[in-house]
N, C-alpha and C positions, 0 to 999 in steps of 0.2 A: 606792268599789270597785263588787261588787258581789255575790254571792252567796257567804268561808271562814272561820275559829272565831272563840271565842269575842269574841275582844276587835274583828275582824272589821274591816275598810277603812275605815270612817275614828276610828282610836285605836290600836293598836300590831299588826302580824303580818303574819307571813311566809305570802308566800304564791307558788306557783308560773304565774309569768305565760304562760308557754309555752302549758304544760298546758290554760290558762283559755280562751286565746284561738282551740288548737287544737279542742278540746273542749267547751267553752259558748260558742261565737260566739254562743248564741239570746239571752244575758242584754243584750248592746248591742243584737242585730238588735229583743227586742221594745222597746228604748227610743226607736225612732225615733217612734214613735206619744205617749209622753210628750214629744219633741224638738215635738210641732206642737201639741201646746198651751203649752208655753214661747214658741214661735211668735217666735224670735229674732229682731232687728233688727240692720242696719246700724247699729255706731258704742253699741254698747249693751255696756255692760262685767257680766258673767255671769260665776257662780259655779258653777262645778261639782265638785262635793261627790264623796267618793267615786268619783273619775274613772275606777280602775282603768289602762286599758293605752291612753286614752285618744281611744277611738272616735265615742263621742260626741260628747265636747272637740272635736274636731276637726269635725265635721259641725257643733259650734254656731259655732266659727270661718270655716269655707267662708260661713255668713251674713251676714257680714260686723259678724260681732260680735265684742268684745277680754277673750278665756275665758282663767280661769285654772282648774287643775283643782287638788285638795288629795287624796290618799289616806294613810293611815296607811303603806300596805305600800311600803315599797324597793323591793323587787322590781316593785313592778306599777307605779309610778313609771320606773324604770329599762325597763322593756317600751314607755312610752310616750314616752317619750326617744328610744328608739332606730327607733320604728316613725314622733315626729312632730319632728323633732328642732326645729322651728318654733316648739312649741307651749311655749306659761309652765304648768308644772304644777312642783309641790313635795309633798316630805315632812309633812304638817300632819294633826293631830289634830283635827278639826274639835270636839273640844272646848271648845278651848282656842284658836283660827283669830281671829287681828286680820287684820281688814281694813290695808294702808295709805291705802286711797283705796275709799270705799261704794259697791257691785255695785247697776247696774238689778235686778239677776235673785238668785236661787240655783235651780239644778240641781242633779235626782239622784234615777238610781239605781239601784234593789237594792243599794241602802247603807243605808238609815235604822235599816232593823229588825236590821240588827249591832249599833248603838249600844242597851243594859240600860237598861231600865228606870228604873233607878235613876240614869243620869246621862244622859236623853235633853233633861231641861232646859236641862239645861248646854250642849245643842247647839244647841237650840233658844234659844237666850242667845245665844251667841255670831254664829248668822244671823241673826236678828235686827239688831244689833250692825251686822253686814257689810253693809246691806241702805241703802236712801236711803229715803225716807219715800212711800209709795205703790210701791214696788218689788216685785215677784213672785216671788210663794218655788212654785218648780213642783218636785214630783216623785213619784215612784212607790217600792211600798214593799212587804213582804211583810204583808197582812193578815187579822185574826182567819181563824186554822182555817189556814192556809200550808202549806204540808204535813203537813197532820193523821197522813195517812193510814204518812205514810214513819216521823216521830219515833213510831208507835204501836207500829210494826211493830221498831224500833231499839228504846223498853222492853223490850218484849216478849220478843226477842230476848240484851238486856243483862241483865234479871233470871234466866230461863233460865239460865244462864251466872254468874249471881251478881254480875253488876254493875249497873250505878245509870249511865243516860243523862241525860246533860247537853244536852237546847237550848239555844242559848248564844244566840235569837234572840227580836226585840219586837217581835211582832205584832198591833196595837191594829184595834178597831174605828172606824169612823165616830165614833161621838159619843162612843168614848175616847178620840179623837188629835182632831179639831174644836175642843172645852175645853181642849184642852192648846196648842195654837196660839194662840188669843185670847187664854190666860194670857200667853204671850210679845209681844206685837204685830201678831198677826198675826187679817186679816179673813180667814176662809175665805170663799171665792166659790163654790169647785165641790170635793165631792168621790164619789171612790163608789169600792164595794169589788166585784170581782167576780172569780165563779171564770175560773182562763185555764191548760185546762190546757194542758205543755208537754212537747213531745216532747225525751228525753234523747239524748246522741250514740250511735247501734249499740243492736247486741243486747247489751253490755254496762254500756246509761246508768242505770241505779242504782248499780249498782257506780262509777260513774269520778265519781258523783254526790257517793256518798259519801267516796269519795275526795277530793275536792275539796272541798267544805262542809261533809263528819260528824265534825272532828278535836275538837270537844266534845261531839260530840252522843255518840259509843265512845269518848270519852277513855278511860277509866279498863280498855277490854280492852288488855290486853299486845299489844305485836307479835305475836308468835307466835302468838296467836289473834282478831287482827284478820281475816285472810280469811277463815275458817271464819267468823268475825262477819258478814262481810259477806254470806258467802255466801247464811246463814243469815237477812238480813233480803231476802234478796231474793227466797227461797222462798219465807217470811212473804208481800212483795208481788205474785209471780206474776202471778193470776190475776184482782189487781182492775191492775194500771199493763203488765204485758206483752200488745202486741200481736202474740202470733205470725207472723197473716199478712204487717205490715208486716216487724217483725222492731226493732220500736223498742220503748222503755220514753216512758209516759209521767206524767210528773209531774202531783201535785194541787196543782198551783200556786194563791192566792188573792194578790189584788193589793187595794193601798190605795194610789190615784191620788188629785192633789188640787192644788189651785194658791190660793194664800192671796197677799193682797194687805198688805205693812206700813202701818200706821195712823200 
């Protein structure tokens, strides 16, 4: 899937697929450049991990590849089936995924950072087992420092209210993640960590972002206080992230993108 709560799109989660598509389409739009790195070829078997509502999965299929998408969210899989009924997709946990036949490539966009640090080796082992020798693993995820300002603002706002923020994500750096890939039989061929300031949707963009992706981050806040707490987080971020001339919020995204090959 792509950027939700503590367990995320590759374990088990509930998502509003319609709101995800309507308000957060930048997730799959930015994934187009990751797809270029994948360079899917006709006849290849490709696994899309965290496929969400299937937009990039469908693009892979348009290249002539045989693609199978997995996502832990039943809502996302239902959305993918409704929009792309010809696609092969299933609800599955990437930590325990077993391929019936090996794949030539594994692709993932904006999903792997939802896998907790302590579960990440299970996912990498599962994906390594799903690939043919020489198969490639192409992915982009949040990297170290991703949404740092948002997390800091939420942490400060909640602390002032007597609560603790719980960031659910795993945002590694290159020197942390490439050895982890190597430990599971992957040879890292390319890895880059880069800033990608990301425009959110509309004048209430940060509010929508927190509503879609902040369930765990703000999880201790009672429902009766949530809207006020969200507004407090927005106020803390306004000077840094809100552009009044264009009436948009720009989130401090930082991404880790890599290409690795199974040895």
